[in-house]
C-alpha positions in Angstrom: -53.0 -2.3 30.3 -53.6 -3.6 26.9 -54.0 -1.7 23.8 -53.0 -2.5 20.1 -49.7 -1.4 19.6 -49.5 -2.2 16.1 -50.1 1.9 14.9 -47.3 3.1 17.0 -44.6 1.3 15.1 -46.1 1.9 11.3 -43.7 4.5 9.5 -41.0 3.9 11.8 -37.6 3.3 11.0 -36.6 0.2 13.5 -33.2 -1.2 13.9 -32.6 -4.6 15.6 -29.1 -4.7 17.1 -28.2 -9.0 17.4 -29.5 -11.9 15.7 -30.0 -15.3 17.3 -33.3 -16.5 18.7 -34.4 -13.2 20.5 -33.3 -11.0 17.2 -35.1 -13.2 15.0 -38.3 -13.0 17.7 -38.2 -9.2 17.2 -37.9 -9.4 13.5 -41.1 -11.4 13.1 -42.8 -8.8 16.1 -42.6 -6.1 13.7 -43.2 -7.9 10.5 -46.4 -8.7 12.4 -47.1 -5.3 12.7 -46.3 -4.1 9.0 -42.8 -2.8 10.1 -39.7 -3.9 8.1 -36.7 -3.6 10.5 -33.3 -3.5 9.8 -30.7 -5.8 11.5 -27.1 -5.8 12.4 -24.3 -7.9 14.2 -21.1 -7.7 15.2 -20.6 -11.2 14.4 -19.1 -11.8 10.6 -21.9 -15.0 10.7 -24.5 -14.5 13.5 -26.8 -17.3 14.3 -29.8 -17.5 12.5 -28.9 -15.1 9.9 -30.1 -18.2 7.4 -33.4 -17.9 8.9 -33.7 -14.2 7.9 -36.8 -13.6 5.6 -35.3 -11.7 2.4 -37.3 -8.4 2.6 -34.6 -7.8 5.9 -31.6 -6.4 5.3 -28.9 -7.2 7.7 -25.5 -5.5 8.6 -22.5 -7.6 9.7 -19.1 -7.7 11.3 -19.6 -4.4 13.3 -22.2 -1.5 14.3 -23.5 0.4 11.3 -23.6 4.1 12.9 -25.3 5.8 10.2 -28.4 3.3 10.6 -28.2 3.9 14.4 -28.0 7.9 14.5 -31.4 7.4 11.7 -33.2 5.2 13.6 -36.7 6.1 15.1 -36.4 3.1 17.6 -33.4 0.9 18.1 -34.1 -2.3 19.6 -31.0 -3.8 21.7 -30.1 -7.0 22.4 -29.1 -7.7 26.1 -25.6 -8.8 25.1 -24.7 -5.2 23.7 -24.0 -2.7 26.7 -26.1 0.6 26.6 -22.5 2.1 27.4 -21.7 1.6 23.8 -20.8 5.0 22.1 -22.9 4.2 19.3 -25.7 3.5 21.9 -24.7 6.5 23.9 -24.8 8.7 20.8 -28.1 7.8 19.7 -29.4 8.1 23.3 -28.4 11.7 23.1 -29.9 12.5 19.8 -33.3 11.7 21.3 -33.5 7.9 19.8 -35.6 5.2 21.8 -33.7 2.2 22.6 -35.5 -0.7 24.2 -35.2 -4.5 24.3 -37.3 -7.2 23.4 -38.7 -7.5 26.8 -39.8 -3.8 26.8 -41.8 -5.0 23.5 -43.3 -7.8 25.3 -44.4 -5.8 28.1 -46.3 -3.2 26.2 -48.3 -5.9 24.4 -48.8 -8.5 27.3 -52.7 -9.1 28.1 -51.8 -11.4 31.5 -50.2 -11.3 34.7 -46.7 -11.7 34.6 -44.2 -13.3 37.4 -41.0 -11.5 37.0 -37.8 -13.5 38.2 -34.1 -12.2 38.7 -31.3 -12.4 40.9 -27.4 -13.3 40.2 -28.4 -17.1 40.8 -31.0 -19.5 40.8 -33.2 -17.3 38.6 -33.7 -20.5 36.2 -34.6 -22.8 38.5 -37.3 -20.8 40.4 -38.6 -19.9 36.9 -39.0 -23.1 35.8 -40.8 -24.2 39.0 -43.2 -21.1 39.1 -44.0 -22.3 35.5 -44.3 -26.2 36.2 -46.3 -25.1 39.2 -48.7 -23.0 37.1 -49.1 -26.0 34.6 -49.8 -28.5 37.5 -52.8 -26.6 38.1 -54.0 -26.8 34.5 -53.2 -23.0 33.8 -52.0 -21.9 30.3 -48.5 -20.4 31.2 -45.6 -18.9 29.3 -42.4 -19.7 30.2 -39.4 -17.5 28.5 -37.3 -14.6 29.0 -33.7 -15.0 29.4 -34.7 -19.0 29.7 -35.6 -20.9 26.9 -38.1 -18.8 24.6 -37.8 -15.2 23.6 -40.6 -13.3 25.3 -42.4 -12.0 22.3 -42.8 -15.2 20.8 -45.1 -16.1 23.8 -47.5 -13.2 22.8 -50.8 -13.8 21.1 -51.0 -17.8 22.1 -53.7 -17.7 24.5 -51.6 -17.7 27.8 -53.5 -16.5 31.1 -50.2 -16.3 33.1 -46.4 -15.5 31.9 -43.5 -16.5 33.9 -40.2 -14.4 32.7 -36.5 -14.8 33.9 -35.1 -11.5 33.6 -30.9 -10.7 33.6 -30.0 -7.2 34.7 -29.4 -6.2 30.8 -32.7 -6.9 29.8 -33.9 -5.1 32.8 -31.8 -1.9 31.9 -33.9 -1.4 28.6 -37.2 -2.1 29.9 -39.6 0.5 31.4 -43.1 -1.0 30.8 -43.3 -4.2 33.4 -45.6 -4.1 35.7 -45.1 -7.3 37.3 -47.9 -9.3 39.1 -45.3 -10.2 41.2 -41.9 -9.7 40.9 -38.4 -11.1 43.2 -34.5 -10.3 43.3 -33.8 -13.6 44.6 -30.0 -12.5 45.6 -27.2 -10.1 44.3 -23.7 -10.9 44.2 -20.7 -9.9 42.1 -21.5 -10.7 38.7 -20.8 -9.2 35.1 -18.2 -6.4 36.5 -17.0 -5.9 33.0 -20.2 -4.4 32.2 -20.9 -2.6 35.4 -17.6 -0.4 35.9 -19.5 1.5 39.3 -19.4 -1.7 40.8 -21.7 -4.0 43.1 -24.4 -0.7 43.3 -25.0 -0.6 39.6 -25.3 -3.7 38.8 -27.8 -3.9 41.8 -29.8 -0.7 40.6 -30.5 -2.7 37.3 -31.5 -5.7 38.9 -33.9 -3.4 41.4 -36.1 -2.1 38.1 -38.0 -5.4 38.3 -40.1 -4.0 40.9 -41.1 -0.8 39.5 -44.7 -0.8 39.4 -45.0 -4.1 40.4 -47.8 -5.3 42.7 -46.1 -7.6 44.9 -42.3 -7.8 45.8 -40.8 -11.0 47.0 -37.5 -10.4 48.9 -34.8 -12.4 50.3 -34.6 -12.3 54.1 -30.6 -12.9 53.9 -29.9 -10.5 51.5 -30.6 -6.8 52.0 -29.5 -6.1 48.7 -32.6 -7.6 47.4 -35.0 -5.2 49.1 -36.6 -2.5 46.8 -34.8 1.5 47.5 -36.5 2.9 50.8 -38.8 -0.2 51.5 -38.9 -2.1 54.9 -38.8 -5.6 55.1 -42.5 -5.4 56.2 -44.1 -4.0 53.5 -42.6 -7.0 51.3 -43.0 -11.1 51.1 -39.9 -12.3 52.2 -38.4 -16.0 52.2 -35.1 -16.9 54.2 -33.7 -19.3 56.7 -35.3 -19.7 60.0 -37.1 -16.2 59.5 -39.4 -14.7 56.9 -43.0 -15.1 55.6 -42.0 -18.2 54.0 -38.9 -19.9 55.8 -36.2 -23.4 55.9 -36.3 -24.4 59.5 -32.8 -25.9 59.4 -33.6 -27.7 62.4 -36.7 -29.4 61.4 -35.5 -29.6 57.7 -39.0 -28.1 56.7 -40.4 -25.4 54.7 -42.6 -23.5 56.5 -45.2 -20.7 54.4 -46.6 -18.1 56.6 -46.7 -20.4 59.8 -47.4 -23.7 58.1 -45.5 -26.4 57.6 -45.5 -27.5 53.9 -43.2 -29.6 53.2 -40.1 -32.1 54.7 -37.4 -31.3 52.4 -36.5 -34.9 52.1 -39.2 -35.4 50.0 -37.8 -33.3 47.3 -35.7 -34.2 44.6 -34.0 -30.9 44.9 -31.0 -30.8 47.5 -29.0 -28.1 49.4 -29.6 -25.2 51.1 -29.8 -22.6 48.2 -32.4 -24.8 46.4 -34.4 -24.5 49.3 -34.6 -21.0 49.3 -35.2 -21.4 45.3 -38.0 -23.7 46.3 -39.5 -20.8 48.9 -39.4 -18.3 46.4 -41.2 -20.2 44.1 -43.7 -21.0 46.6 -44.4 -17.4 47.6 -44.5 -16.3 43.8 -46.8 -19.0 43.2 -49.2 -18.1 45.9 -49.0 -14.6 45.1 -50.6 -15.1 42.0 -53.4 -17.5 43.0 -51.9 -20.9 42.2 -53.3 -23.8 44.1 -51.3 -24.4 46.5 -51.2 -28.5 46.3 -50.2 -28.0 42.8 -47.2 -26.2 44.0 -46.2 -28.6 46.4 -47.3 -31.5 44.1 -44.1 -29.9 41.8 -41.9 -29.6 44.6 -41.8 -33.3 45.6 -41.2 -33.9 41.6 -39.2 -31.4 40.2 -35.7 -33.0 39.8 -33.9 -29.7 38.9 -32.3 -28.5 35.7 -29.5 -29.9 33.5 -25.9 -28.1 34.3 -27.5 -26.8 37.9 -25.9 -29.1 40.4 -26.5 -32.2 38.7 -25.6 -35.8 39.4 -24.3 -36.9 36.3 -22.6 -40.0 37.7 -22.8 -42.1 40.8 -20.2 -45.2 40.4 -18.2 -47.1 43.0 -19.0 -44.4 45.5 -17.8 -41.2 44.0 -20.7 -38.5 42.5 -19.9 -36.2 39.8 -21.7 -33.0 39.7 -21.8 -31.2 36.8 -22.6 -27.3 37.6 -21.3 -25.8 34.9 -23.8 -22.9 35.0 -22.0 -21.8 38.1 -20.4 -18.9 35.9 -20.0 -16.4 38.6 -18.5 -16.7 42.2 -21.9 -16.0 44.1 -23.2 -19.4 42.1 -20.0 -21.4 43.3 -20.5 -20.3 46.7 -24.2 -21.5 47.0 -23.1 -24.8 45.6 -20.4 -25.2 48.1 -22.2 -23.3 51.2 -23.2 -26.4 53.6 -21.9 -29.0 51.2 -21.4 -32.1 53.3 -18.9 -34.7 51.6 -17.5 -37.2 53.3 -14.4 -37.8 51.1 -12.3 -35.3 49.1 -14.0 -32.7 47.2 -12.1 -32.0 43.8 -13.5 -29.0 42.8 -13.1 -27.5 39.1 -12.7 -23.8 38.7 -11.6 -21.7 35.8 -12.5 -20.2 32.5 -13.3 -16.5 32.1 -13.8 -14.8 35.6 -15.5 -11.5 33.9 -13.1 -9.3 36.4 -14.6 -10.7 39.6 -12.9 -10.9 42.7 -12.8 -14.8 43.4 -11.4 -14.1 47.4 -14.7 -15.0 48.9 -14.2 -18.6 48.1 -11.5 -18.7 50.3 -13.5 -19.7 53.7 -15.3 -22.7 51.6 -12.3 -24.1 50.0 -10.0 -23.6 53.3 -11.3 -26.9 54.5 -9.0 -30.1 54.6 -10.8 -32.2 52.1 -10.8 -29.7 49.5 -8.5 -29.9 46.3 -8.4 -27.3 43.5 -8.1 -28.2 40.1 -7.8 -24.9 38.0 -7.8 -24.5 34.1 -8.9 -21.5 31.4 -7.9 -17.7 31.4 -8.4 -17.3 35.0 -7.0 -20.6 36.3 -3.8 -19.1 37.6 -5.7 -16.4 39.6 -7.9 -19.1 41.1 -4.9 -21.5 41.8 -3.4 -18.6 43.7 -6.3 -18.7 46.4 -4.8 -21.7 48.1 -1.5 -22.1 45.9 -0.7 -25.6 48.3 -3.9 -27.5 47.2 -4.3 -26.4 43.8 -3.2 -27.8 40.6 -3.4 -25.5 37.4 -4.0 -27.2 34.1 -4.6 -25.5 30.7 -7.5 -27.3 30.2 -10.7 -28.9 32.0 -10.0 -32.4 30.4 -6.9 -32.1 31.7 -7.7 -31.4 35.0 -10.1 -34.6 34.8 -7.9 -37.0 33.8 -5.5 -35.9 36.6 -8.1 -36.4 39.1 -9.2 -39.7 38.1 -7.1 -41.9 39.3 -6.8 -40.4 42.6 -10.4 -41.1 43.8 -11.8 -43.3 46.2 -15.3 -44.1 47.4 -17.0 -41.1 49.4 -15.6 -38.7 47.0 -16.9 -35.8 44.7 -16.1 -34.2 41.8 -17.8 -31.0 41.3 -17.2 -28.8 38.5 -18.6 -25.4 39.7 -16.3 -23.4 38.0 -17.2 -19.3 39.1 -16.4 -18.4 35.7 -18.2 -18.2 32.3 -17.0 -20.9 29.3 -16.7 -18.4 26.3 -12.7 -19.1 26.4 -12.7 -22.7 25.4 -16.2 -23.7 24.9 -19.0 -22.7 23.1 -21.4 -22.2 26.0 -21.9 -23.3 29.7 -24.3 -26.0 28.3 -21.1 -27.2 26.3 -19.1 -27.3 28.8 -21.2 -29.4 31.3 -21.7 -31.9 28.4 -18.0 -32.4 28.1 -17.8 -32.6 31.8 -20.3 -35.3 31.7 -19.2 -37.3 29.1 -15.5 -37.3 30.6 -17.0 -38.2 33.8 -18.9 -41.6 32.1 -15.3 -42.2 30.3 -13.2 -41.7 33.6 -15.6 -42.7 36.4 
């Protein structure tokens, strides 16, 4: 449903919380519609503040509650919890609170493929985007990955592929996806969801609201929409589902037809075969020609910081999986991992109040050694104290590991934690790992 929405914002008092790329894209969105918004950011020097047009006033260093309570519309960054007292007060006063994805959905004039999940969503989003491109479709890829969604509007795209986080979905009500998926649900962001996993899952499941097709994970019942049977959705899984990975024959099967031998793919690991199936199911649903999709699955080499081989030297593999910022992501990396030698696993950072105990079953194997660092390093080292080393920083851990390495070993950074206690971002953490690997390997 498309209608020109410029009028609905005119004369409104609009307040944007949070700058950065997304905040700036929202500023541009409103200016293009003849509305001058006001901006606030709790950081003293928010990123992008130097790019703000001069007619836009910006409050920095805190939330300006007076502005918020007098607003007609608040556009909140995904980084700010709806449970924030000032936002609760605004909501009580009947002030509309949305995010940038809601602004986008109200005006998007092409079908949307919407992707969420605790892990794998960036890989699946970029795979579907590449499949569309390979078929010659003009596609806009963004959301929680790369380009802010509203920057994709009015670019002449005939398909949108969006990665959406649970935070973005909380403030979105107009999404009517042509195809939507929740790839998996594992504990993450428990610091933002005090009521636990069910509250986090409920935010994720909003992606299915008014969706035309739901693609679910047959291995993970938490990905099913409320009150729906598996038979009403398209499923992907291991050895069963509409799209499945045959673990004996090592092939991908789509709707009863063998479509690809996984040895022909650059992506490896069971979790990546599941990602490939989800991407294929989404692509098929929005009529991307299958041969284009299969070609991409053969050529796609994966994303930086996601189980990425950064060095193979003297028989030792150094793997950068810095994007593993939660326990489920690290489990995905360790599940079905075959290493002949020793796995030196680097764990640590800010665990966001997560429970790490589910990692125990993977790291119990004789060939695992744990090197733990950062804010929650000590807690992680407690998982198997007899084979854990605790250091202050990742670099100290890596320098201790280097002299022990033999051919057949793997050094794996899959930290199960956010990076912000010691790094600017998970990307920076991964870059530092890669740099040190090249120096030490």
